[in-house]
Residue frames relative to the residue before (quaternion, step in Angstrom):
aa qw qx qy qz dx dy dz
M 1.0000 0.0000 0.0000 0.0000 0.00 0.00 0.00
L 0.4074 -0.7274 0.4986 0.2374 3.56 -0.76 1.03
E 0.2944 -0.7194 0.5989 0.1926 3.55 -1.19 0.65
I 0.1219 -0.7947 0.5940 0.0277 3.57 -0.35 1.28
K 0.1473 -0.7981 0.5815 0.0569 3.57 -0.60 1.17
E 0.2899 -0.7636 0.5555 0.1560 3.56 -1.18 0.61
N 0.8598 0.0972 -0.0907 0.4930 3.55 -1.26 0.70
V 0.2270 0.8057 -0.4988 0.2248 3.53 0.73 1.18
P 0.4083 -0.6931 0.5326 0.2631 3.64 -0.82 0.95
L 0.2725 -0.8014 0.5176 0.1248 3.57 -0.88 0.96
A 0.4454 0.7226 -0.4472 0.2819 3.60 1.19 -0.32
P 0.6942 0.4729 -0.3139 0.4426 3.66 0.81 -0.82
M 0.6830 0.4942 -0.2795 0.4595 3.59 1.24 -0.33
T 0.7048 0.3954 -0.2612 0.5279 3.60 1.27 0.07
T 0.5436 -0.6310 0.4431 0.3317 3.56 -1.13 0.61
F 0.5825 0.5658 -0.3719 0.4497 3.62 1.21 -0.37
E 0.1591 -0.8212 0.5197 0.1741 3.58 1.18 -0.73
I 0.3811 0.6942 -0.5070 0.3403 3.55 1.00 0.89
S 0.5348 -0.6779 0.4046 0.3015 3.53 -0.84 1.05
G 0.2165 0.7180 -0.6388 0.1718 3.49 -1.12 0.87
T 0.2164 -0.7927 0.5620 0.0940 3.56 -1.06 0.71
A 0.2678 -0.7420 0.5942 0.1571 3.54 -1.03 0.86
R 0.5060 -0.6381 0.4854 0.3182 3.55 -0.97 0.86
F 0.7768 -0.0010 0.0172 0.6295 3.56 1.04 -0.88
L 0.0119 -0.7823 0.6225 0.0205 3.56 -1.21 0.56
V 0.0112 0.7723 -0.6351 0.0129 3.52 -1.12 0.78
E 0.2709 -0.7407 0.5912 0.1688 3.56 -1.11 0.70
V 0.0960 -0.8005 0.5911 0.0247 3.57 -0.90 0.98
R 0.1915 -0.8080 0.5543 0.0569 3.55 -1.04 0.89
T 0.7626 0.2533 -0.1500 0.5760 3.58 1.28 -0.13
E 0.6522 -0.4934 0.3951 0.4185 3.54 -1.31 0.25
D 0.6405 0.5299 -0.3338 0.4444 3.60 0.95 -0.80
E 0.6597 0.4932 -0.3138 0.4723 3.60 0.96 -0.81
L 0.6163 0.5378 -0.3461 0.4596 3.58 1.05 -0.71
L 0.6525 0.5013 -0.3093 0.4768 3.59 0.93 -0.87
E 0.6476 0.5230 -0.3163 0.4551 3.58 0.96 -0.86
A 0.6502 0.5188 -0.3187 0.4544 3.60 0.99 -0.83
I 0.6556 0.5011 -0.3152 0.4687 3.58 0.95 -0.84
R 0.6499 0.5073 -0.3186 0.4678 3.58 0.96 -0.81
W 0.6176 0.5365 -0.3497 0.4565 3.60 1.03 -0.76
A 0.6478 0.5215 -0.3191 0.4545 3.58 0.93 -0.90
R 0.6677 0.4960 -0.3040 0.4645 3.58 0.93 -0.84
E 0.6590 0.5196 -0.3097 0.4471 3.57 0.93 -0.88
H 0.7494 0.3680 -0.1997 0.5130 3.58 1.09 -0.70
S 0.4209 -0.7383 0.4387 0.2921 3.59 1.33 0.24
V 0.4458 0.6572 -0.4648 0.3915 3.53 0.99 0.97
P 0.4060 -0.6831 0.5327 0.2913 3.64 -0.84 0.81
F 0.1898 -0.7923 0.5669 0.1216 3.58 -1.16 0.45
I 0.1869 -0.7579 0.6214 0.0670 3.50 -1.30 0.66
L 0.3521 -0.7392 0.5382 0.1999 3.57 -1.04 0.79
L 0.0131 0.7611 -0.6481 0.0239 3.54 -1.07 0.84
S 0.0717 -0.7963 0.5986 0.0486 3.56 -1.01 0.76
G 0.8529 0.0706 -0.0293 0.5164 3.59 -0.27 -1.21
G 0.4501 -0.7319 0.4218 0.2896 3.58 1.22 -0.33
S 0.5477 0.5673 -0.4309 0.4388 3.59 1.21 0.28
N 0.8087 0.2862 -0.2073 0.4703 3.57 -1.29 0.37
V 0.6563 0.4547 -0.3404 0.4965 3.58 1.12 0.63
L 0.1719 -0.7428 0.6389 0.1021 3.52 -1.27 0.60
V 0.2180 -0.8112 0.5371 0.0777 3.55 -0.57 1.21
P 0.3886 -0.7110 0.5296 0.2509 3.62 -0.84 0.91
E 0.7370 -0.4440 0.2710 0.4317 3.57 -1.28 0.16
Y 0.8123 0.0198 0.0131 0.5827 3.60 1.00 -0.73
L 0.1431 -0.7701 0.6180 0.0670 3.56 -0.97 0.93
D 0.1912 -0.7858 0.5819 0.0855 3.55 -0.38 1.25
A 0.5207 0.6025 -0.3953 0.4578 3.51 0.59 1.24
L 0.4764 -0.5789 0.5490 0.3695 3.50 -1.40 -0.05
V 0.1971 -0.7540 0.6163 0.1130 3.57 -0.71 1.07
I 0.1572 -0.7767 0.6067 0.0627 3.55 -0.67 1.16
R 0.1230 -0.8188 0.5602 0.0251 3.55 -0.41 1.24
I 0.2582 -0.7704 0.5690 0.1263 3.55 -0.64 1.19
V 0.0455 0.8070 -0.5810 0.0960 3.57 -0.53 1.23
G 0.5701 0.6095 -0.4372 0.3351 3.56 -1.31 0.06
D 0.2324 -0.7969 0.5510 0.0859 3.55 -1.25 0.45
E 0.2109 0.8047 -0.5273 0.1730 3.60 0.97 0.83
T 0.0660 0.8051 -0.5817 0.0956 3.58 -0.72 1.09
D 0.1247 -0.7537 0.6390 0.0902 3.54 -1.34 0.39
V 0.0825 -0.7994 0.5949 0.0152 3.58 -0.75 1.05
R 0.0533 0.7751 -0.6256 0.0701 3.54 -0.84 1.07
G 0.8079 -0.0337 -0.0379 0.5871 3.54 -0.44 1.23
N 0.7774 -0.2770 0.2352 0.5135 3.56 -0.74 -1.08
T 0.6047 0.5857 -0.3347 0.4234 3.58 1.29 0.12
L 0.1773 -0.7592 0.6215 0.0764 3.53 -0.97 0.99
D 0.0800 -0.7419 0.6641 0.0462 3.56 -1.03 0.90
S 0.0264 0.8535 -0.5122 0.0920 3.58 -0.32 1.26
W 0.5032 -0.5910 0.5486 0.3107 3.52 -1.22 0.70
A 0.5884 -0.6448 0.3679 0.3204 3.57 -0.94 0.94
G 0.6816 0.5259 -0.2938 0.4153 3.60 1.08 -0.62
T 0.4677 0.6965 -0.4373 0.3241 3.59 1.26 -0.03
N 0.4921 -0.6747 0.4697 0.2862 3.59 -0.90 0.95
L 0.4719 -0.7154 0.4421 0.2649 3.57 -0.70 1.12
F 0.6769 0.5056 -0.3088 0.4368 3.59 0.83 -0.94
L 0.6583 0.5014 -0.3130 0.4661 3.58 0.97 -0.84
L 0.6035 0.5482 -0.3507 0.4608 3.58 1.12 -0.64
I 0.6583 0.5095 -0.3114 0.4583 3.57 0.86 -0.97
R 0.6690 0.5003 -0.2948 0.4640 3.58 0.93 -0.88
S 0.7286 0.4585 -0.2656 0.4339 3.58 0.69 -1.09
L 0.6837 0.4637 -0.2985 0.4780 3.60 0.96 -0.78
G 0.5908 0.5624 -0.3626 0.4508 3.58 1.11 -0.63
A 0.6486 0.5189 -0.3095 0.4629 3.56 1.04 -0.81
K 0.6956 0.4368 -0.2625 0.5064 3.57 1.25 -0.47
G 0.6206 -0.5972 0.3300 0.3864 3.58 1.28 0.18
L 0.6225 0.4952 -0.3599 0.4875 3.58 1.21 0.48
G 0.2398 0.7873 -0.5374 0.1843 3.59 -0.79 0.94
G 0.2605 0.7519 -0.5884 0.1436 3.48 -1.19 -0.74
W 0.7338 0.3823 -0.2111 0.5205 3.56 1.29 -0.35
E 0.2554 0.8259 -0.4747 0.1652 3.58 1.25 0.46
K 0.6142 0.5593 -0.3646 0.4207 3.63 1.11 -0.48
L 0.5887 0.5290 -0.3773 0.4809 3.57 1.29 -0.01
A 0.4224 0.7195 -0.4593 0.3050 3.60 1.27 -0.10
G 0.7748 0.3324 -0.2577 0.4721 3.54 -0.93 0.92
I 0.4963 0.6002 -0.4569 0.4298 3.59 1.21 -0.14
P 0.3729 -0.7644 0.4716 0.2329 3.60 -0.55 1.08
G 0.6868 0.5104 -0.3529 0.3784 3.54 -1.23 0.48
T 0.6462 -0.5472 0.4086 0.3406 3.49 -1.39 -0.21
I 0.6452 -0.5144 0.3852 0.4132 3.54 -1.27 0.24
G 0.6204 0.5404 -0.3465 0.4506 3.60 1.08 -0.63
G 0.6594 0.4945 -0.2983 0.4814 3.56 0.99 -0.83
A 0.6217 0.5465 -0.3340 0.4508 3.56 1.07 -0.77
V 0.6518 0.5006 -0.3108 0.4774 3.57 1.03 -0.78
R 0.6448 0.5376 -0.3360 0.4270 3.58 0.86 -0.90
G 0.7858 0.2994 -0.1562 0.5182 3.60 0.93 -0.87
N 0.3468 -0.7436 0.4873 0.2989 3.59 1.31 0.08
A 0.0111 -0.8471 0.5299 -0.0379 3.54 0.74 1.13
G 0.0688 0.7939 -0.6008 0.0640 3.54 -1.11 0.73
A 0.0108 0.7834 -0.6214 0.0050 3.54 -1.28 0.33
F 0.8628 0.0750 -0.0673 0.4955 3.55 -1.11 0.81
G 0.8030 -0.2648 0.1120 0.5221 3.58 1.06 0.79
P 0.7825 0.3176 -0.2020 0.4960 3.63 0.36 -1.14
E 0.1551 -0.7338 0.6511 0.1162 3.53 -1.35 0.46
I 0.6527 -0.5344 0.3520 0.4057 3.57 -1.17 0.50
K 0.5655 0.6167 -0.3811 0.3933 3.61 1.12 -0.59
D 0.6043 0.5926 -0.3487 0.4026 3.58 1.14 -0.62
F 0.7545 0.3789 -0.1846 0.5030 3.58 1.24 -0.39
V 0.5665 0.6340 -0.3753 0.3692 3.59 1.23 -0.37
I 0.2618 -0.7244 0.6192 0.1526 3.54 -1.03 0.92
S 0.7736 -0.1879 0.1715 0.5804 3.56 0.80 -1.08
V 0.2468 -0.7493 0.6010 0.1282 3.54 -1.32 0.37
R 0.2236 -0.7393 0.6199 0.1385 3.57 -0.98 0.87
A 0.0029 0.8206 -0.5683 0.0603 3.56 -0.74 1.06
L 0.3413 -0.7237 0.5724 0.1791 3.52 -1.31 0.55
N 0.2963 -0.7205 0.5984 0.1870 3.55 -0.96 0.90
T 0.3528 -0.7852 0.4734 0.1866 3.58 -0.48 1.21
Q 0.6220 0.5315 -0.3515 0.4550 3.59 1.21 -0.26
T 0.7870 0.3036 -0.1514 0.5153 3.58 0.88 -0.96
L 0.2948 -0.7734 0.4864 0.2800 3.57 1.33 -0.45
E 0.4641 0.6392 -0.4612 0.4041 3.54 1.09 0.81
F 0.3533 -0.7214 0.5590 0.2058 3.55 -1.16 0.69
K 0.0344 -0.7851 0.6183 0.0113 3.55 -1.21 0.60
E 0.3373 -0.7056 0.5866 0.2104 3.55 -1.18 0.69
F 0.1536 -0.7832 0.5997 0.0574 3.57 -0.83 1.05
S 0.3757 -0.6918 0.5655 0.2459 3.56 -0.92 0.88
N 0.6902 -0.4435 0.3456 0.4555 3.58 -1.25 0.21
M 0.6709 0.5001 -0.3080 0.4527 3.60 0.88 -0.88
E 0.6682 0.5060 -0.3031 0.4535 3.59 0.98 -0.83
C 0.5789 0.5832 -0.3769 0.4274 3.60 1.20 -0.37
D 0.2643 -0.8140 0.4861 0.1768 3.59 1.32 -0.23
F 0.1374 0.8247 -0.5332 0.1293 3.57 0.85 0.97
S 0.1618 0.7159 -0.6762 0.0636 3.50 -1.26 0.67
Y 0.7866 -0.3170 0.1971 0.4918 3.59 -1.24 -0.11
R 0.8479 -0.1485 0.0274 0.5081 3.57 -0.63 1.29
H 0.6240 0.5247 -0.3087 0.4900 3.54 1.14 0.71
S 0.0761 0.7627 -0.6421 0.0164 3.53 -1.25 0.54
F 0.6976 -0.4210 0.3701 0.4463 3.54 -1.36 0.12
F 0.6818 0.5223 -0.2911 0.4215 3.58 0.94 -0.91
K 0.6144 0.5306 -0.3467 0.4699 3.57 1.16 -0.52
D 0.6885 0.4620 -0.2679 0.4908 3.57 1.09 -0.74
N 0.7765 0.2674 -0.1153 0.5588 3.57 1.17 -0.62
P 0.1161 -0.8629 0.4883 0.0588 3.60 0.39 1.22
D 0.4911 0.6326 -0.4542 0.3903 3.61 1.21 -0.02
W 0.6843 0.4479 -0.2717 0.5072 3.58 1.25 -0.43
I 0.1548 -0.7885 0.5933 0.0472 3.58 -0.80 1.08
V 0.3841 -0.7007 0.5534 0.2352 3.58 -0.83 0.98
V 0.0794 -0.8222 0.5632 0.0221 3.58 -0.75 1.06
R 0.7940 0.0274 -0.0268 0.6067 3.60 1.13 -0.57
V 0.1574 -0.7814 0.6005 0.0630 3.54 -1.20 0.65
R 0.1643 -0.7566 0.6243 0.1039 3.57 -1.01 0.87
I 0.0995 -0.8092 0.5778 -0.0381 3.53 -0.75 1.22
T 0.2119 -0.7451 0.6103 0.1656 3.57 -1.10 0.65
L 0.1041 -0.7953 0.5970 0.0156 3.54 -0.88 1.00
E 0.3739 -0.7181 0.5385 0.2336 3.58 -1.28 -0.01
P 0.5923 -0.5675 0.4172 0.3912 3.59 -1.14 0.49
V 0.0230 0.7851 -0.6175 0.0432 3.57 -0.97 0.90
E 0.5003 -0.5871 0.5248 0.3600 3.52 -1.29 0.30
P 0.5226 -0.6700 0.4171 0.3226 3.62 -0.68 1.00
E 0.6601 0.5054 -0.3209 0.4537 3.60 0.95 -0.83
A 0.6576 0.5001 -0.3105 0.4702 3.59 0.99 -0.82
S 0.6316 0.5336 -0.3270 0.4577 3.58 1.02 -0.77
A 0.6675 0.4943 -0.2959 0.4718 3.57 0.91 -0.93
A 0.6474 0.5238 -0.3209 0.4511 3.59 0.99 -0.83
L 0.6771 0.4848 -0.2997 0.4655 3.59 0.92 -0.88
A 0.6281 0.5181 -0.3339 0.4750 3.58 1.03 -0.75
N 0.6543 0.5074 -0.3106 0.4669 3.59 0.99 -0.84
E 0.6309 0.5231 -0.3309 0.4678 3.60 1.02 -0.77
T 0.6451 0.5231 -0.3154 0.4591 3.56 1.01 -0.84
I 0.6538 0.5023 -0.3102 0.4732 3.56 0.94 -0.87
A 0.6380 0.5278 -0.3261 0.4562 3.60 0.99 -0.83
E 0.6477 0.5062 -0.3156 0.4740 3.59 1.01 -0.79
R 0.6449 0.5087 -0.3204 0.4719 3.59 1.00 -0.78
E 0.6472 0.5103 -0.3197 0.4675 3.58 0.99 -0.79
K 0.6184 0.5439 -0.3376 0.4557 3.57 1.07 -0.75
R 0.7246 0.4061 -0.2231 0.5102 3.54 1.12 -0.73
H 0.4773 -0.6940 0.4154 0.3435 3.56 1.31 0.23
L 0.4143 0.7262 -0.4528 0.3099 3.56 1.01 0.83
Q 0.6903 0.4559 -0.2744 0.4903 3.60 1.24 -0.10
N 0.8718 0.1449 -0.0857 0.4600 3.50 -1.29 0.55
V 0.5201 0.5579 -0.4725 0.4416 3.57 0.90 0.98
R 0.4818 -0.6506 0.5004 0.3068 3.55 -1.19 0.57
A 0.3741 0.6947 -0.5115 0.3402 3.53 0.04 1.33
A 0.5471 -0.6307 0.4440 0.3253 3.56 -1.28 0.31
G 0.5883 -0.4476 0.3919 0.5477 3.54 1.32 -0.30
S 0.7526 -0.2903 0.2439 0.5383 3.58 -1.15 -0.42
Y 0.3578 -0.7745 0.4811 0.2016 3.57 -0.64 1.11
F 0.7818 0.2154 -0.1117 0.5743 3.58 1.05 -0.81
M 0.4732 -0.6338 0.5287 0.3080 3.54 -1.23 0.52
N 0.5201 -0.6100 0.4869 0.3469 3.56 -1.15 0.59
P 0.2882 -0.8141 0.4787 0.1581 3.61 -0.49 1.14
V 0.4980 -0.5550 0.5583 0.3638 3.52 -1.35 0.32
A 0.1441 -0.8253 0.5454 0.0239 3.57 -0.76 1.08
P 0.6116 -0.5278 0.4267 0.4066 3.60 -1.22 0.36
A 0.6787 -0.5340 0.3228 0.3873 3.56 -1.17 0.62
N 0.6620 0.5145 -0.3279 0.4353 3.61 0.95 -0.80
I 0.6478 0.4950 -0.3192 0.4831 3.60 1.09 -0.65
V 0.6110 0.5381 -0.3429 0.4685 3.57 1.05 -0.75
K 0.6595 0.5058 -0.3061 0.4643 3.58 0.93 -0.90
M 0.6260 0.5378 -0.3347 0.4548 3.58 1.00 -0.82
F 0.6627 0.4997 -0.2965 0.4724 3.56 0.96 -0.89
E 0.6872 0.4927 -0.2904 0.4480 3.59 0.82 -0.98
D 0.6539 0.5084 -0.3159 0.4628 3.59 0.99 -0.79
E 0.6934 0.4851 -0.2788 0.4540 3.56 0.96 -0.86
K 0.7857 0.3468 -0.1633 0.4855 3.57 0.86 -0.99
Q 0.3019 -0.7827 0.4898 0.2372 3.57 1.28 -0.30
V 0.5708 0.5091 -0.4215 0.4872 3.53 0.97 0.98
K 0.4942 -0.6629 0.4812 0.2913 3.55 -1.20 0.54
S 0.4441 -0.6785 0.5209 0.2665 3.56 -0.97 0.89
R 0.2956 -0.7290 0.5872 0.1907 3.56 -1.15 0.67
E 0.8538 -0.0223 -0.0289 0.5193 3.55 -0.81 1.08
S 0.5942 -0.5972 0.3380 0.4196 3.59 1.17 0.70
R 0.4576 0.6596 -0.4663 0.3717 3.58 1.15 0.60
V 0.1547 -0.7452 0.6374 0.1201 3.53 -1.23 0.57
P 0.5848 -0.6034 0.3959 0.3704 3.62 -1.05 0.63
A 0.4983 -0.6478 0.4871 0.3080 3.56 -0.95 0.90
G 0.6290 0.5523 -0.3384 0.4298 3.58 1.03 -0.77
W 0.6248 0.5322 -0.3306 0.4659 3.59 1.06 -0.72
L 0.6515 0.5043 -0.3086 0.4754 3.58 0.97 -0.84
I 0.6460 0.5272 -0.3169 0.4520 3.57 0.96 -0.90
E 0.6522 0.5008 -0.3082 0.4783 3.57 1.01 -0.82
K 0.6521 0.5417 -0.3121 0.4288 3.59 0.98 -0.88
V 0.7243 0.4036 -0.2501 0.4999 3.59 1.07 -0.61
G 0.5849 -0.6443 0.3490 0.3479 3.57 1.23 0.37
M 0.5252 0.6544 -0.4050 0.3631 3.59 1.19 0.39
K 0.3987 0.6929 -0.4932 0.3431 3.58 1.25 0.14
G 0.8148 0.1884 -0.1696 0.5213 3.57 -0.72 1.07
A 0.4060 0.7251 -0.4726 0.2934 3.60 1.27 0.00
V 0.1856 -0.8049 0.5623 0.0397 3.54 -1.05 0.89
V 0.0240 0.7223 -0.6909 -0.0190 3.51 -1.22 0.71
G 0.8109 -0.1062 0.0293 0.5748 3.56 -0.30 1.23
G 0.8030 -0.2398 0.2001 0.5076 3.56 -0.74 -1.08
A 0.5890 0.5603 -0.3705 0.4494 3.58 1.28 0.16
Q 0.0029 -0.8123 0.5816 -0.0437 3.58 -0.93 0.91
A 0.3906 -0.6446 0.5993 0.2699 3.53 -1.17 0.72
S 0.4832 -0.7358 0.3823 0.2810 3.54 -0.26 1.30
P 0.4604 -0.6827 0.4942 0.2788 3.61 -0.90 0.89
Q 0.6722 0.4747 -0.2956 0.4852 3.59 1.19 -0.48
H 0.7886 -0.0016 0.0376 0.6137 3.58 1.00 -0.82
P 0.2380 -0.8530 0.4434 0.1383 3.59 0.20 1.28
N 0.5991 0.5352 -0.3934 0.4471 3.62 1.17 -0.13
Y 0.5850 0.4799 -0.3890 0.5255 3.56 1.29 0.24
I 0.1560 -0.7393 0.6476 0.0982 3.58 -0.66 1.09
V 0.1662 -0.8396 0.5169 0.0149 3.52 -0.49 1.29
N 0.3587 -0.6663 0.6104 0.2341 3.52 -1.16 0.71
T 0.2334 -0.8198 0.5097 0.1171 3.58 -0.28 1.24
G 0.8130 -0.2011 0.1013 0.5370 3.58 1.20 -0.01
N 0.8273 -0.0057 0.0444 0.5599 3.56 0.84 -0.93
A 0.2205 0.8047 -0.5226 0.1753 3.57 1.07 0.68
T 0.2737 -0.7203 0.6092 0.1873 3.53 -1.25 0.57
A 0.6444 -0.5038 0.3935 0.4197 3.55 -1.26 0.33
H 0.6202 0.5526 -0.3399 0.4410 3.59 1.02 -0.77
E 0.6658 0.4989 -0.3110 0.4594 3.60 0.95 -0.83
V 0.6221 0.5279 -0.3379 0.4692 3.58 1.03 -0.76
L 0.6744 0.4966 -0.2944 0.4604 3.57 0.89 -0.94
E 0.6431 0.5180 -0.3267 0.4598 3.59 0.99 -0.79
L 0.6494 0.5006 -0.3187 0.4755 3.59 0.96 -0.84
A 0.6371 0.5293 -0.3283 0.4540 3.59 0.97 -0.83
V 0.6388 0.5195 -0.3255 0.4648 3.60 0.97 -0.80
R 0.6575 0.5101 -0.3124 0.4582 3.60 0.93 -0.85
I 0.6416 0.5166 -0.3207 0.4676 3.58 1.00 -0.82
K 0.6634 0.5074 -0.3067 0.4565 3.57 0.87 -0.94
K 0.6519 0.5215 -0.3132 0.4527 3.57 0.96 -0.85
A 0.6667 0.5085 -0.3040 0.4523 3.58 0.92 -0.90
V 0.6661 0.4896 -0.3013 0.4752 3.59 0.96 -0.85
K 0.6367 0.5293 -0.3232 0.4582 3.58 1.01 -0.79
E 0.6850 0.5015 -0.2904 0.4416 3.57 0.88 -0.94
K 0.7408 0.4196 -0.2392 0.4669 3.59 0.93 -0.84
F 0.8250 0.2362 -0.0873 0.5059 3.59 0.89 -0.94
D 0.3321 -0.7469 0.4962 0.2927 3.60 1.27 -0.24
I 0.4753 0.6218 -0.4573 0.4224 3.55 1.01 0.95
D 0.2837 -0.7539 0.5711 0.1581 3.55 -0.93 0.93
L 0.2530 -0.7540 0.5891 0.1430 3.56 -0.63 1.13
K 0.1584 -0.7797 0.6004 0.0811 3.55 -1.04 0.82
E 0.5139 -0.6788 0.4374 0.2896 3.53 -0.93 0.95
E 0.2873 -0.6986 0.6263 0.1927 3.51 -1.18 0.74
A 0.6556 0.4870 -0.2944 0.4963 3.55 1.12 -0.73
A 0.3061 -0.7576 0.5526 0.1644 3.57 -1.04 0.79
V 0.2876 -0.7157 0.6089 0.1853 3.55 -1.06 0.82
F 0.4204 -0.7312 0.4767 0.2479 3.58 -0.74 1.02
V 0.2711 0.7281 -0.5912 0.2165 3.52 -0.17 1.30
N 0.5945 0.5760 -0.3620 0.4286 3.60 1.21 -0.48
K 0.0010 0.7918 -0.6102 0.0255 3.57 -0.91 0.92
F 0.4108 -0.7093 0.5151 0.2504 3.56 -0.98 0.84
């Protein structure tokens, strides 16, 4: 029997830690519980919203909906293949499997959230993306309540994008990953190096959603400016959103309790008492400044919870 809670604060469940309240909240650990939660919402004529690891999301002050929180860490490992429930924490997976001699994805260490969320947004860092390891994805259609297996190709992965991001009626429930044999000590060392690099860039242990904007494709002259300045090659003609934000003088910019991080300006940080409105206002100012100077439209990577099924 599901436990439906009322008027639940959501700040502790998100990496932004910005106050917001859900009219109803339920935690689900299995496919059957997920189906039961959706049916409950329909029976009570309440819209529902999915939440998992709580990264890459911005919660408004009040959600007049049932928030279905996918939790739990059920996994199955056979040979080099991992079959994982979507709510499993990605970082803990990388650590625990590395200790058992399976890895290859250590550069994803420190990306906040769950493996299901990582698949939905095709999370990546320092080169690799989750798509590089996915065999298949099991997903639930919230309209028909039918399950389907998606191959890697059917997931339509690209930069910070997947089929599931374009089609929110589909919920990722399980992920199959292929890994490679590794020495546990080497895996732990590489994961630690990755975390150290993230900390150097101010990417760890801050109240933020992760990278707020996606790195945009830029005109050739802007790409050249970036490459000449940083002495690195652009990937797919993209330039870092944080570099653009710094170039337009918005590094460290503040609106109330929200700040474009002085260490990594593509992280909008809750400095203590930020509201969702302040984050959105700062994001608008950043987008406007980048548009005016470079004629580039920044697009959010973080999602604002307004979509309801």
